[in-house]
C-alpha positions, -999 to 999 in steps of 0.1 A, spaced: 0 0 0 29 24 5 35 25 -33 1 41 -39 12 77 -29 43 73 -51 22 61 -80 0 92 -77 31 114 -77 46 97 -108 12 99 -126 9 136 -118 44 142 -131 37 124 -164 4 142 -167 20 176 -161 47 169 -187 21 160 -213 1 191 -203 31 214 -206 38 201 -241 2 207 -250 7 243 -240 35 249 -266 10 245 -295 -27 236 -298 -51 229 -326 -76 257 -334 -99 256 -364 -79 228 -380 -45 244 -377 -17 246 -351 -12 278 -331 11 287 -303 -1 288 -267 -7 325 -272 -28 318 -304 -2 328 -330 -2 308 -362 25 281 -366 43 274 -399 66 249 -416 94 257 -441 96 236 -473 135 237 -472 134 217 -439 136 179 -444 112 160 -422 130 137 -397 165 152 -404 166 168 -369 178 200 -385 164 235 -392 176 253 -423 162 286 -410 190 302 -389 205 337 -384 184 364 -401 158 338 -412 152 329 -376 147 366 -368 118 367 -392 106 331 -385 112 325 -348 114 288 -338 86 274 -316 102 264 -283 90 231 -268 75 230 -234 79 198 -214 86 166 -232 68 163 -266 49 131 -275 43 119 -311 36 134 -335 57 161 -318 94 159 -312 123 182 -304 152 191 -327 184 209 -317 191 241 -337 226 251 -349 229 274 -319 221 246 -296 186 257 -286 156 233 -288 128 236 -314 95 219 -315 88 197 -346 56 182 -359 58 150 -379 96 156 -380 93 192 -395 105 221 -374 78 246 -364 80 284 -366 61 316 -359 62 346 -383 74 380 -370 49 399 -392 20 382 -375 10 407 -349 -21 392 -333 -37 358 -328 -53 346 -360 -29 365 -383 -17 343 -412 6 367 -430 32 339 -436 9 314 -452 23 305 -486 50 332 -482 73 328 -512 55 295 -518 78 279 -492 62 287 -458 29 271 -448 4 271 -420 4 237 -402 -30 221 -408 -40 192 -387 
């Protein structure tokens, strides 16, 4: 019987980790948005499953990476960027925000230069 309280603690830690990841992005109207409601994008030049982002330096200033919260579970994962920081990925593709989106619901980056796309789910 002594294991019961420890089981509850372990279960709550697992649940809080899953909840924390859920707060990084969420599904709204069939697309992924950040916890603050900002539209989330993928970049065609990124290769799914490569563990790499090809958007660095100035590119990352315009397209900030989505930072994971907690430990992601499939279909989410974490990659390590060139600068060593973590980035959330969906189905192996790194996720980004767009600096020109100013308020929740903005989708200024959708189909930008035909290589940036809203993540639909």
